[in-house]
N, C-alpha and C positions, 0 to 999 in steps of 0.2 A: 504493499499500500504506499502511495506516494506521501510526501510530507504535506503537500497542498491538500489531498483528500482528507488526511487526519485533521488538519486544521479546519476545514469545512465541517467535518463530523463533530468535532469538539464545540464549535460555536453553535451548532444545531441543538446538541444535548443542553448546552448551557442555557440557550433561550428557551428551552422547554421547562428546565428546572425554575427558572425565574418567573416565566410568564403565566404559567397554569396556576400555581398557587395563588397568585395575585388576583386571577380572574375568579377562582373558587372563593376566595375572601370577599370579593365584591358582590358575589352571587348571594352571600348571606346577609347583606345588609338590609335591615328594616327600618323604614323612616316612620316615626309616628305623626310628623308635621314637617311642614317647611318645603314640601315637594309640589310639582306642578299637577294639573289636570289636563290629561290628554283627550280630546275628543276623537270619537272613533265613528267612521262610517261602517255600517254593518253589511249593507246591500241594499238592493231595491226590489219591489214588488210590483207585479202588474193589477191593475184594478179593472173590474167588469167594464166600466165606463171608458175605457181607453187610456185613463190618467195613469200616473205612476206614484208610488209612495217611496220616499227616500227614509231609510231606517238608520238610526244613531243611537250610539251609546257613549260610554266614556270610561277612561282608567283614571282614577283618583290615587296616585301613588302613594298617598299617605294611608298609614293603617290607623290612625284615629282621628286626624284633623278631618272636619267637614266644611270645606271652603264655602263662603257665600260669595258669589260673583253675579251681581245685577245684570241684566240686559243692558248693552251699551258697547262702550268701546272696548271692553274687555270680554264681552260676550255676546257675539253677534253672527248674525247670517248675511251673506251677499251672493248673488244679486237679489234686489228686492227687499222686503221688510228685514230689518235686523231680528226682529222679535219673530220667531217661527215656533214658539210655545215650549222652548227648551228649559231645562231646569236652572235655577239659579242656586240651589243648595246640591252639593256634590258628595255623596256618600262614599266611604272609603273603598278603594280597590276597584276591581271591573265590576261595571254595571252594563249588562248586555241588553240590547232591543229597548232602551229606555223610552224612546218617543219616535213619532213618525211625522214627516213632511211631505204632503202631497204637492207634486207638480203636474202642470197641464201636459195633455197628450201630445202637444207639439214642443216639448221641452227640448228635444233633439240632443245635440251634443255639447251643451252648456255643462257647466260645473256649478254645483251648489256647495258653497264653502262655509264651514262653521269654523270661526275663529275664537279663541280663547286665551287670555293672558293671565296667569297665575304666579305668584311668587317671581315676578321679573322674567317669566319666561312665556313666549307665544307660541301656540301649537295650532295646527289647523287639521280638520279632517274634510276631504274633497270628495264629494258624492257626485257620480255620474251614471249614465245609464249603459256602460259598458256591459256586453253580454255576460262576462265572467263573474259579475257581481249581482246577477239575478239570484234571488233566494226563494225558497218555498218552506212550508212547515218541516220538511225533512231536514233542511240545513238548520232551521232555528232548533229543532229538537237534538241535532248532534251537538250544537254550539252550547246548549244549556245543559248537556251531559244527562239527558234524559232517556237514553237508549240508542239503539242501532238506527241505521239510515232508513229502515223500513219504518213507515207510520202510517196510521189509519187514514185513507183517502177520504172517507167521509166525516171526518172530523169538524165539527162547527166551533166557532170560538165561543167563549163563555159570554155571558151577558152580564152587566152589573147595573145597578141604580140605587140611589139613596132616597129612602122613604121620604125625608123632610124636605127633599129639595137639593139643591147644589150652592145656595148663598145663605150664610148665616152671619149672625153679629152677636159678639159676646162681650161682656165686660168683666175685666181681671178683678178677682182672682176666679171667675167663673170658669167651668169646664163645659166642653161640648160634648154631647152624645149623639153619636151617628148610628143609625140602622141601615145596613145595606143588604139589598137583597141580590144574590148570586144565582144564576142559573147556568145549566150546562146539560149537554146531550148524553153526559155519561162516558163519553170517548175521548181519550183512550183508556180512561179508568185507573184504579190504584195501580201503582208500580209493584210488581213483585217483591216481596221482601227477601233481601239477602240473609243467609244464615248469620246469626250472631257469632262473632269471633269468640273462641275459647282460649286461645294462646294469650298470656298476660302481654306480651309485647305487643300484638295485634289490637287487644283491647285498649292499650294505653294510647296507641297511636290514632285509634278511632276517637277517642274521648279528646285528644288533643285537635284533631281535624274539625270536630263539631264545634268544641269551644271557640275555636279560632274563626270559624265560619260565620257563627250566629251574630257576634256584634259587628262585624267588619263588612259583610256583602249581603245586603237585602236580596239580591238575585239569587243567591245560593240559598238563603233562608227561605224564600217564596217556593222555590222549585222543591226543596226537601220537604217543607209542610204539605204542599199539594200532593206529594206522592203518597201520603197517608190514605187518602181516600179518593184521590184522582181529581180534587177541586180544592182551592184553598184562596185566601183573600189577604192582601198584605197593603198596609197604608204606608205612605213615604211623605215627608216634608218637601214639597216640590219648589215652593217659592216663599220668601219672605223673611222678615226678622226674627231674632230669638230662637230658642230651643223648643221644638214641639215634641211632646211625647205621646204614645198611643198605648192604650191598655184594653185589649192586646193589639200588638202591631200586625201580627201574621197569626192566621188560624186557619186549620183545615176545616172543611165543612162535610159533615157527616153524611153518608149516602152517595157522595160525589156527583149528585145531580143538581143540588141548589139547596138553599136555605136562607136564614137571615144571620147576619153578623152584627153584633153590637160593640162598638168601640167607643171608649171615653178619650177625649183629647183635652191635652193640657198645654197652656201657653205660657210663656215668660215675658213677652213684650208686646207694646200696641203695635198696629200697623194693618197692612193687608196681606194675609197668608193664604197661600194656595196648597191645598192637600191633593195628592194624587193616590188613588187607590186603584189596585190591580186586582181583577178575577183572574185566576191561574188554574188552567186544566192540564199541567205539566208540559204542555207544547206551546200553547200559546196564551198570552195576556191580554185582557181588554181593560183599558184605563177608563177611569172618571176623575174629572177635577171638581173640588169642591173649594169655593172661595169663602173666606172668613174674616170679618172686619172685627178686629180685637182693639176695644176701646179701654 
């Protein structure tokens, strides 16, 4: 072996020793706060009337911080209205298929861009009607981790309504009680339960996974609760000041075909607050918005 070849191999082996551990160390970092929110384009859907729907989510890179980014220079869409119904409160970690924006049938090859600036960093999600980005229930199911690529072709989206209406006024320290009616066709139904692990190591890993998921990712919580009966309901704080808490925030609906869910909502600050509820059949979610004026 020549001296030159020996030198090259030595340099390569040295690079591996130095670089790989550094990469592994960075992969283990978890930030509770101070990180950016990355808007995400999930894909587009065809509508029966010829229009299209752009589907968005986001990644809040923090594990605890819930940034509040009002619609405006730091949270806007273009072209057209800056306000496309996007959230201004961003739950930690990855929130998939959070909201939809409908565009006309003649949208063509234009881009719809969602721009966000958080903690001094500007990020964008660019939506277009490129064929490779078309999604359906099968894609949604796979990305939500709710099963294989096979999905019920006759599945209907769940419906959701609030008995008392969608506009309320409360005066602090009053609470708000919401009664939600959720209906579904019972498809796809409850997810088969996996056998409970018996190995102590597996049990500990399962407990860590559940306790980590519950407080940080409402998308994960919603899907897991819905699996119990095939239908669930989750509330989120979509827009507005202060801290909003729900009791309960997420609940499975017995029978998997429908029922009433009663939730008590607490507020900490005055202002106009938007709550978004999701009916979840383990594949699709159907949202409803409730606007609350807190005095």
